[in-house]
C-alpha positions, 0 to 999 in steps of 0.5 A, a space after each residue: 499499500 505504501 507504494 500506491 499513490 493516494 490517487 489510486 484510492 477509489 474516490 480520491 481525484 481532482 481537487 481532493 488529490 490536489 488538497 492531499 498533495 498540498 498537505 503532504 499526503 502521498 499514501 495512506 494518511 491518519 484517518 483522524 486528520 483526514 476526518 477533520 480536514 475532509 469528511 467521515 466518508 474519506 475517513 472510513 476509506 482510510 480506515 478500510 485501507 488500513 484494515 479496520 472495517 468501517 463501511 457497512 456491508 448492505 445485503 443487496 437483493 437482486 431484483 429482475 427489472 424485465 422479462 424478455 422473450 424474443 426470437 429470430 425466425 430462420 426464414 421470413 414470415 410474410 403473414 401478420 397473423 402468423 407473426 401474431 401467433 408467434 407473439 402470442 406463444 412468446 407471451 405464454 412463455 413470458 407468463 410462465 416465467 413470471 409465474 416461476 418468479 412469483 411476479 406480475 407485469 403491469 406493462 408489455 411491449 410487443 415488437 416485430 422487425 424485418 432483417 437489415 440484411 435482406 432485400 425489400 422494404 424495412 419495417 420495425 414496429 413496436 406497441 406498448 400496452 399498460 395492463 389494467 390489472 398487473 398479471 401473469 396469466 396467459 389469457 390477458 397477456 396473449 389478448 393484449 400482445 396480439 391486439 397491440 401488434 397485429 394491426 400495425 403489421 404489414 402484409 407481404 413484409 418479411 418479418 425476421 424477428 418478434 418478441 415481447 417485453 414485460 416490465 413494471 414487474 412487482 411481486 405477485 399479490 403486491 398490487 391489491 385489486 378491489 373485487 368487482 371493479 374489473 372483470 378478471 379472466 379465470 386463472 388457468 396459468 397454474 393449471 397449464 403449468 401442471 399439465 405441461 409438467 406432467 405431460 411435456 412442454 407444449 401439451 396444453 396452451 392457448 391457440 396452437 403451439 407451432 409444430 408440436 415443439 417446445 421451440 417451434 419457431 426454430 423450425 424451418 419456415 416451410 413448417 410454419 406459415 404454409 401449415 397454419 390457418 390464420 384464424 386464431 380461435 382455431 389455429 389448426 394444422 392443414 393437411 
């Protein structure tokens, strides 16, 4: 420590360093003298450098600020309804992660974009939705995501990526809702989780999950848009 100049100490620079230099302080100094001349903060720093614990250690709880589910498609998707179906699936994935973390979201951002490396018109669209009631249930998240994004999408545009971002996170139950003020959908998230834990991911979901795969949008485009109808109420495989 004697070999290190005082400016190597965190927080000592600029005018403070000049004042220490004028006092003849080049390395670790007397903490009492530092306290009288500067402040208790610098005194604690000197004590710590001399091996005496003086700065309390606070337990920090890492909180997650957001949950993002976003995927790139291996080939462009031209149909806005199919992009909407992908975002609906991502919303269900985000819903599951929220329940796993014991959190609810009060705001979502949905987006879709073309690739800058492909020919054709570029289009990036996003929509922000503040939920009436913070939730981790799939039904309102899927409905809000599709309603916000699909009308903004363009037909015959090569979308290569889509996603949903959940923000304004809070612990589940921390935001009280007065009964009867807002109509709430039936809580089915835990039921879906229980069925999928028992019978496999993707067994039960809202709508139709891609191609019977936990990560269906990693499949080839040939297994995506040609095989699906655009009716969200019944996204069924077309033979």
